[in-house]
N, C-alpha and C positions, 0 to 999 in steps of 0.2 A: 308548439305551433301556434302562431299567433291569428287568431280567429275572431269573427264577431264584428257587428257594425254599432256604433255609438253616437249619440248627438252630443255637442259641446260647444263652447263660445272661445272666441280669442279676446282675452281682458284687455284693457288698456294699456298693460304693459307688454302687449306681444306674448303673453303666456297661455298655452292650452294645459287644462289637466287630462291627463291620460287615465283611461278607465283603469282600474286597479287589477282586472285579469289581463289586461295588456301589459302593465307594468311590471307584475311579477314574471311574465315570460320575456319580457326585453331585456331584463339583465340592468345592471348597472353601468356599462359602457356601451353607448350608441352612437351612431352617426346620422345627422340630418342631411338630406340632399333633394335636389331636384327630382321630381318623379319623371318617368317617362311621358306624361300625360300632365295635365294642370294640378298637379297636387304635390305635397311634400312626402318624400320618403322617408322613414326611420327605420335604419337597419342596425339590429343586434351587431356587437362587435365580430362575433363570428363569421356572420352573414355577409357583414361589410368586407370582411378580409377574405372570403371566397372570392367575391365580386372582384376584389383588387388582384388576386390571384390571376384571374380570366384574362383581365385586361393587361397586367404583365405579359401575358403569353402572346398578346398579338404583336406583330411587326410594328416596331416603333417609329419607322418612318411612313408608315401607312396612314392615308387620309382618315380612316376608319379609327385608328387609334388616336390619332391627333384630336378629332374630333370628340371623341367619346371621352377621351382622357379629360379634356378641358371641361366637358359637360359635367362630367361626373365627381372628379375631383377638384376642380374649380369652383364649385359652389358646394363643398362638403364640409359640415360642421361639426364638433364634437358635441354630443348632447349631455345633458345632465338634468335631473329632476331635482326640484327642491322639496322641503318637507312636506308640501302640500301636494306632490305628485305633478306638479306643473312642469312642463319644459317650455322654454325661451325660444321662440320662433324668429330666428334672424331676419333683419329687414329684407335682405335681398330675396330670401325664401317666401316671406310674407307676400311680398309683391308679385314672384313670380306665379304663386298658387293663388292670387286674387283673393286672399284671406281677408273677409271683413269682420264679422263678429261671429254668424253661426257657422260651424263646422261640422263635418262628417268624419267620424274617425272610424277606420276598419283594420284589422288585421287580415292580413293577405298572404298567410302562410310563412314567409321568410322576412316579412317586413309589415310595416305599419304604413298606412296613407291617410293624410290630413287632406280634405278637399274642402272648398268653401262649399256649404250645402246647396246653393243653388245650381252651382256649376255640375256638383256630383248628380243632382236631380237631372237635369240637362243630359249628361253623360250617359246616365241609366237608361233612359228613353232611347238614345241613338244606340246603346250597345244591344238593346233586346235582340234584333235581329241577328247581331253576330253571335249572341249567346246561343240560339238557334243551331247556328253553322257550329259553332265550335264542340257543343256536345255530342256531336256526331264522330269526334275525333277521340272519345274516351272510349274506354274497353268494358264498360261495365254495364 
């Protein structure tokens, strides 16, 4: 399971070092795509395929399938780590997530999220109230 939060930077060549803890759990094959908020999502191959299976079960002519398919697959890229543990962030995704220099990298169970640090901090402030409501849904 992908867990933990880490600080990082985007270098001049649009690469981000993934923390070793996350790299070891991510595996060799993974995919980068737009997140459902202003972040980049990185899914291990197995989890990406599970998402594709769910997408393919949707009615192909539905507006939801068309929109979601374009959003998820039209902006998905195969990922690769270099020998220093860096992943190249495609320009489209870098622009979408508004990544400048400092980033927050976090494991969120089945995927990794890469946020612009400032955007992440602002999102945390906005999410505090939602967390209090969401915790009521947990059964422990």
